[in-house]
N, C-alpha and C positions, 0 to 999 in steps of 0.2 A: 627441769629446764637444762638446756645444753650448756649454758655458761657455767651453771653451778657444777655440773658434772665435770666439765673441762677444768675448772678451778680446783676441784677436789683431786682430779688426776694429777695435775701439776704439783699440788701440795704433797700428795702421796709420793710422787717421784722425788721431790726435794727431801722429804722425810727419809726415804731410803738412802739417798746420797749422804745425808747427815749421819745416819746410823752406821753406814758402811765405813765412814771415816772415824767411827768410835765416839762421836759426840751425841749428846742428847739435848733436846729442847722440850719445853713443856707443851702440853696439848694446846694451851692458850696461844702460844706463838704460832702454831700451825693453823689454828682458827683465824688468827689475825692475817696470816699470809694468804689464806683462802679468800678472805674479805678484800684484801688489797688486789688480788688477781681479778676478782669479780668487778671491782671498781675500775680497774684498767680496761677490762673488756667492755664495760659499759661506756667508758669515755671514748674508746675507739669506735664503738657503734654509733654513738651520738654524733661524733665528728663525721663519720661516713654518711649518716642520714642527712645531716645539714648540707654537706656537699651535694648529695643527690637532690635535695629539695631546691638548691640554687640552680642546678642544671634543669630541673623540671620547670622552674619559674621562667628561665630564659627560653626554654623550648615553647612554653605556653605563650610568651610574648611574641615569639617568631610566628607562631600559628595565627595569633590575632592579627599581627601585622600583615601576614600573607592573605588572611581572609578579607581584608579591606579591598583587595583588588578583584574579588569575585562578587559580583552583584547579580 
């Protein structure tokens, strides 16, 4: 899945930055970071889908209203 791959790429880049600075974090911390990134992506997608659904509902209402004038 793309979100998993994207989250892992971001996590890997963060790991590289941490290691370049001479610091070390446990693998568990990187796993948790990846999960947090996936959760953030999911939240953004759900928000987007909800906004799109509201627009579609409004459009459907307009179509129904317009259809009343055609007999």
